N, C-alpha and C positions, 0 to 999 in steps of 0.2 A: 476709375473707368477706363483709363488707357491700358492698365495692366490686364483688365478683363478681355480686351480685344485680342490678346495674344497668349494668355495663360489660363488654365483651368481655374474656375472660381475656388475649388477646393484647395488648390495650391496657394492662392492669395490669402484664404482664410488661415492657412497654416502659418504663413509668413507674419501675419498681423496678430496671430494668437486668438483662437476661438473657433467656433463652429461656422460653417459656410452660410448659415441662415441670414446672418446680418449683412455680409457682402451682397448676397442675392437681393435682399430687401432694398439695399442702397442702390444697386444697379438698376433694378426694375423701376424704382421711384424716378430716377433721373431720365431713363429712357421714356417713360410715360410723360414726364414733364416736357421733354424736348420734342416729342412727336407732333403736337399741335402747331409747332413753328415750321414744319415742313411745308413746302409750297409745290403743289402739283399743277399750277397754272401752265398751260401750254403742252402738257404731256399728251403725246399722240401715238406712241409706239410702246406697247407693253408685252411682257412675256409672263405666262402663267404656268407654274409647275407645282408639283406636289412632292413632299418629302415625308418619309415615314419615321416613326419612332417605335421600335420593337415593343409590342405589347401595349402600345398607347395610341393606336390609330394614326391618322395622317393629318398633315397641315398643308395648306396651299400658300405658296409664295408668289406675290405679284411684283414684277420689277419694271422700272422705267428703263427701256433699252437704249434710250438716247443718252441719258445721264449716267447709266450703268449703276443704278442703286435700287435697293428693295424699297417699295412704297407701302406694301401691306402684307401682313402675315395673318392668316385666319384658319381656324380648325376646319377639318373636313376637305372633301374634294368633289362636291356635287354642285347642283345649280344654285343652291343657297349661298355658296361661297362667293359667287359673283355679286349677289345682292349685298353681302357684307362688305365686299371690296368697293362696290359702287358708292355705298353710303359713306364709307371712310374717305374715298377718293374725293367726293364732293365736299366733305367737311374740310379737306385740305385745298379747296379751290380748284379741284380738277373738274373737267367737263367731259362726261361719258360720251357725248355726241361727237367730240373731237377725236376720239380714239379710232385709228384706222387699222394698221396691221396688229394682230394679236397672235402671238406665238404660243402654242400649247401642245398637249399630246392628243391622242385619239379618244380620250374619255368622253362618253356621251353627256355626262353632267356638265363639263366645261362648255360643251357646244350649246346646250340649252341656256346656260347662264349668260354666255356671250350674246346669243340672239336676243335674250330678254332685257339685258342691262346695258349693252354696248351696241346700240342700233345701227351704227355706221361702220362697225368693225369688219375687217376681212380676216378670216381665220387662216393661220398658217401652222402646219404640223412640222415641227423641226426635225432635222435629220437624226439628232441624238435619240429621240423617242422612237423613230421608225426603226433604227438599228436595234434598239433595246427590245422592241417587240419581236424582231427577227431572232435575237439571241434566245429569247424565251421559247420561241417555236423550235429552235434547234435543240434545246434542252429537253423539250417534250418528246421529240423524235428519239433522242438518246435514251431517255427513260423507258420508252416503249420497246426499243430494240434491245436494250441491255438484258431483258428477261430471256431472250432467245439467242443472244450472241455474247458469250462470256468474255470476248475480247474487249467489250465496251464497258464492263464493270469497272468502277472506280476511275473513270476517265472524264468526269464532269469538268475538271479544270482545263482539259485539253481543247475544248471546242469553242467556248466564248472568246471573242476578241481575235486579234491577228496573231499569226504564227510568230511574227517578229517580237511579240511581247512575252513569248514563252521562254522559260529557262531550261537549260540542259538538265536531263535528256528529253524533255517534253516534245520538242520539234521532231526528233527522230521517231519517238513513239507514235506521234500523230501521223507521220508519213508511212507507217507500216502498211504494206500493200493490202493486207487483209482488212485493215481498218478503212483504208481508202475506198474499198469496194462497198462499204456499208451505206445504209440509208442516212445515217448520221453524217457521214462525210459528204454525201450529196447535198444534204440540207445545209451543212456548213459552207459548201461552195456557193450556194444561193445567197447566203448571208454575206459572204465575201464580195460577191458580185454587186449586191446592194450597196455595200460600203464604197466600192469603186465608183459606182454611179454618182454617189453623193460627193465623193472627193474629186472626181475628174471631169464631170460634165461642165462644159463651158457655158451653156445657156439652157433656157427652158426647153427648147426644141430637142436638143441632144439628150437631156435628162428624160424627157417624155418617151423618146424612142427606146432608150435603154431600159426604162422602167416597164414599158409594154412587153418587151422581149423577156424580161425577167419574170413578169407576172404570168406570161404564157408558160414558161418553164415550170413555175411553181404549180400552176393549175394542172399540168400534165404529169406531175411527179407522183410517186407512190406515197411518200410520207403525208399523212392526213394533216398534221399541224401546219405544213407548208401550204397546202391547199387552202386551209382556213385563213392563213395569213394573207394569201393572195386575194381572198374575198374581202378581208378587212381593208386591204389597200384599195380595192375597187370602190368600196363605200366611201373612202376618204380621198379619192383620186385627186381632185382639184386642190384640196387643202395641202396634200403632200407635195404636189408639183409647185405650189406657191412658195415653198421653201427656197427654190432656186432664184427667186427675186429678192430674198431677204437674208442672204447668207451672213452678212455682218451682224444683224440683229440676233440671229440664232447663236452665233459664236459668243456673243456677250452673255446670253442666258446660260449657256453651258459653262462659261467662266464663273458666273455667280453660283451655279450648282456645285462647282468644284470647291469654292470657298466654304459653302454651307456644309458639304461633306467633311471638309477638313475640320471645321468647328465641332461637328459631332464626334469625330474621331478623337480630336484633342481632349475633349471633355469626357470621353467614354460614355456618351449618352447624357440625357437630362432626365431629372426625376419627374418633371411635369411639363405640360404644354406651355405654360407661361414662361418657364425658363428657356425653353427652346426658341419661342418667338422673340423673347427679349434679346437673346444673344444674336439672332439673325438681324434684328434691327440695329444692334450695336455694331456689328462687324460689316454688314452689307448695306445699311441704310445711309441716309444723308442727314444725320442728326446734328443740329447746331447745339452741341453740348455746352459750349461756352456761354450760350444765352442763359442757361439754367444753372450753371455751376459757378459762374463768376460772382 
């Protein structure tokens, strides 16, 4: 079980001799045995996020942001996932009425589920997902413009993220004057301004002023995807601004997301949903494995 937290199961199977079916069965058995011993009493701050498996749909991960561990993994990302989480949460002595801040993305399914199953929750849209939507909008602008501007072909890797994360000669290519005059460059500038607001705003008031100015810039810009993004921000305005009162909680959720991405990369994907959920519980949960393996 300890080896599986840091090594691909296929490698473990090779070391002990045999197919990986038996180690997976072993790991899944003890994870399932340990989960009922988890205690969600007193959990009040949770984060909800989804992760995808290429060709196999999506799964939703729910985390206790105070204790910094995953409490539930369930298939899908619609309103029914909140029901499955709430049922599991109560089975582990959690009280849905006590949950207050809930960090999630802008998906309508999550919003309906939160309203229906967590009656006292205050929804917060974390900065990671806000910037993610902005990156997607920038890429839509690039795709539309590349058809008429040959300079933007094969430049997808230049625009997401910060210039400081690019490797030579990418920064110089991105600074090319002809490229800087493009719609894509303007859209990228809007996304960079959004990142600055999330990184540098000292309080809610400062963040609101900066966000209003940015939203106005987007609404009066020519790239349609950025106008659509501004409309999306307007629909979720209060939930986005609530982020600035819960920075610490959001940072914890992003940290867990990073661990989950590392687990998927290390194992080069999982063959089925059960394997994916089992490994997330094992690496990011708070399982008392000693209780069931002693």
